[in-house]
VMD Tcl script that draws the C-alpha trace (Angstrom):
set ca {
  {102.17 142.66 213.64}
  {105.61 143.80 212.62}
  {105.83 147.25 211.03}
  {108.85 148.45 209.09}
  {108.82 152.23 209.34}
  {110.89 154.47 207.07}
  {113.16 156.83 208.98}
  {115.84 156.68 211.61}
  {118.91 158.49 212.85}
  {121.93 159.62 210.91}
  {124.79 161.48 212.54}
  {122.63 161.92 215.64}
  {119.71 163.57 213.77}
  {116.31 161.94 213.38}
  {115.19 161.69 209.73}
  {111.73 160.84 208.49}
  {109.43 161.24 205.53}
  {107.20 164.29 205.91}
  {107.86 164.62 209.64}
  {106.37 161.19 210.39}
  {107.07 160.12 213.98}
  {107.99 156.62 215.17}
  {105.16 154.34 216.17}
  {105.09 153.32 219.83}
  {105.51 149.64 220.66}
  {102.40 148.34 222.43}
  {100.18 151.20 221.22}
  {97.10 150.21 219.19}
  {96.76 151.92 215.79}
  {94.23 152.03 212.99}
  {96.19 151.91 209.73}
  {95.23 153.17 206.27}
  {97.27 151.23 203.73}
  {97.75 150.44 200.07}
  {98.17 146.75 199.21}
  {101.10 145.56 197.11}
  {100.21 141.95 196.25}
  {103.31 141.51 194.06}
  {105.53 142.38 197.03}
  {103.35 140.68 199.64}
  {103.07 143.71 201.90}
  {101.01 146.79 202.67}
  {102.33 150.34 202.51}
  {101.08 152.72 205.15}
  {99.65 155.94 203.73}
  {102.17 158.65 204.75}
  {101.47 161.27 207.42}
  {97.77 160.49 208.06}
  {97.95 156.69 207.70}
  {98.07 155.82 211.39}
  {95.66 156.84 214.13}
  {96.17 155.94 217.78}
  {93.24 154.01 219.19}
  {92.62 152.13 222.41}
  {92.58 148.34 222.60}
  {88.85 148.53 223.42}
  {88.19 150.58 220.25}
  {90.29 148.14 218.21}
  {88.22 145.18 219.38}
  {84.81 146.86 218.90}
  {83.70 147.17 215.24}
  {81.07 149.74 216.27}
  {83.64 152.07 217.93}
  {83.80 155.50 216.26}
  {87.25 155.01 214.61}
  {86.43 151.56 213.18}
  {82.90 152.52 212.16}
  {84.21 155.61 210.33}
  {86.90 153.56 208.56}
  {84.36 150.92 207.55}
  {81.96 153.57 206.21}
  {84.74 155.24 204.21}
  {85.77 151.87 202.77}
  {82.19 150.97 201.84}
  {81.70 154.38 200.18}
  {84.71 153.73 197.95}
  {84.75 149.98 197.28}
  {86.11 150.34 193.76}
  {89.12 152.33 194.97}
  {88.23 155.24 192.71}
  {89.82 158.58 193.53}
  {87.48 160.81 195.51}
  {88.67 163.90 193.71}
  {90.19 164.59 190.33}
  {92.30 167.40 191.80}
  {96.01 166.74 192.16}
  {97.40 166.60 195.70}
  {98.35 170.05 196.94}
  {101.40 168.95 198.90}
  {103.83 166.08 198.88}
  {105.75 164.71 201.84}
  {109.29 165.94 202.17}
  {112.30 164.41 203.83}
  {112.89 166.23 207.10}
  {115.98 166.39 209.28}
  {114.93 167.76 212.68}
  {117.68 167.73 215.27}
  {116.44 166.08 218.48}
  {116.66 168.26 221.57}
  {116.66 167.18 225.23}
  {113.06 166.81 226.38}
  {111.62 166.27 222.89}
  {108.29 164.46 222.99}
  {109.46 161.88 220.42}
  {113.09 160.89 220.96}
  {114.76 158.91 218.19}
  {114.14 155.18 218.50}
  {116.87 153.02 220.01}
  {119.28 151.59 217.47}
  {121.73 148.89 218.58}
  {125.40 149.39 217.75}
  {126.19 148.30 214.20}
  {129.26 146.28 213.16}
  {132.02 148.42 211.66}
  {133.51 145.80 209.33}
}
mol new
graphics top color blue
foreach p $ca { graphics top sphere $p radius 0.5 }
foreach p [lrange $ca 0 end-1] q [lrange $ca 1 end] { graphics top cylinder $p $q radius 0.2 }
display resetview
């Protein structure tokens, strides 16, 4: 699948929404998304919307991550909010400056045309 992830580098600094880190190519993930039928895409739920899993877990519906996701989905088939309380925090745009040896370096970006 192709994933378009919000964030990137600007003036050498990595920017993201709520401190979200780039996904790793080749890594298996379990995604929590909201569907947008009018746009024809899914929007990943920020911050907690991706969980690293192994390929074996991804192929086994009875694996703990997939079984938990299935149970949560079945508990809330109508899409009703689980709580009437308003969210306590909202994601913020962050501008951490990458340092040598950081665990998550900014993703590679090819040179862009100047004209």
